[in-house]
C-alpha positions, 0 to 999 in steps of 0.5 A: 507329770505336771510339766508338758516337756516331761516323758515317760517310759516303762521297762519290764526287766524281771524283778523291779526292785532291781530295775529302780537304781539303774535309773535313779539319780541321773541328771533328767529323771524326775521320777521312778515308780514300781508297779504292774503292766501288760495284762488285763486285770484292773488294779492288780495287786503283788500277790495277784501278779505273781499267780500269773493269772492277771497277765501282767509284768513287773514294771517300772514308769520312768518320767524324764526330761528328753532335753536332758536325758534322751530316751536313747540313754535310756534304752542302753541303760536298759539292755545292760540290765536284763538278759534279753535272751531269756523267754521265761523271766529272769535270773532266779525269777521265773515266770511271765510275770518276770519277762521282759518288754520294752513298752513304747508311748509314742511312734518315736520311742517304737522306732528308737527301741527297734534300732536299738535292739538291732544293734544289741543284737548285732553287738556279738555280746549274746549268742542267743537271739535277743528276744525282749519284745517291744510292744505298745504300752498299756495302763501302768498300775503302781505297786504297794508302797512297800515296793517303790524305793525298796532297794533303800527301804531294805538295803540288806535284803535287796542286796543279798537277793540282787547278787543271789539272783544271778543279775549282777553276775551276768551284768558284769559278765556281759556289760563290764568295760573289760580290757586286756591287762597288756592294753591297759598296760600301754593305756594307763601310766604306771602310777594309774595302772597301779592304783586301778589294777593293783588296788595301790594307792598314790602319795598323799599331797602328790597326785594331780587332783587333791589340790584340784578346783576346776568345775566338772565331772571325775570320770573313770580312767579305763572306763570314762564311766561318771563318778564324781562331781566337783559340786560334792568335792571338799578340803579334808587336808587328806592329800587325795581328792575327797567327794561327800558323795558319788554322782550316782550310789548305783555307780561305785561298788563297796567292798569290805578291805582288811589290807595292811591289818586294817578294817576299811570299805574299799570303792571300785567302779562298776562298770570298769572294776577299777579300785578307786580308794576308800569310804570314810564316816568322817565327812561332811554333810548330812551323811558323813561320808568321805570318798578319799579317792586317789587321782590316778583312777579319775579323769576330769571333764570341764563342764565346758567339755562336758557335751563334746565329750558325750557327757552333756546330761550332766550340763544340768548339775552345773546349771543347777548350781 
């Protein structure tokens, strides 16, 4: 951590494989390392931690720039990844090495963590007490290299494990943006509802953003979650907004789509589960991807309005550009 303005945040949330992707690719996040902390054994190995004789928990340590991405937002994300009512582990993984804990590095972090815990308890999302402890940070031992960025190195196994563990189902039940269909019909236009809720497709070349060139980010029309940036938008000639990548891979979900006698990859938003469009492999850039997205699933936030609309962390993207 060479830059003096950077700070550390340390969270235990069950299997550390699953605690990296929710935080990565965010503006102001400098690095994320998986490791072990909270115990009494020096330089523990993964095998030793799994035996629960070391006292350590699997955890992630995040180096971040608080001027861009404040600790309060890290806390918000953290709570959305765990079952804070479970003292015995997390989801499929049982035992103290899979416990949840917020490890604070400063008194300010402790105070903010206590406030956030009280807010989660008062939110009514859970029918059991919030038991995740808040403790002073201890020595953090980085895990073996094969555990770092495991979700990228072993993508297939990671996805199967994450889904099978029950984590995604729990997050979807407690944290997804769920609006009553009648409320959505009142909130959305007819085409917005058709696209996002009925898996529809708007007409090519006759939609709001296919030829839009403003600088800013595109967010989910239902939930407001950030999805795509103008920095990654390109003219594909297809008549719909096209992007070479999402702002964060974590924020979009991919499903196999066998409709209309075709085999395609559908793209949906993580929080609202809105149908966005489809993913193709004929795009520019090193990955060759084209996210073909319906304008009706998006709302555009100009870069000059990012702070006023609660997306201040994304200002840095355009300053760097």
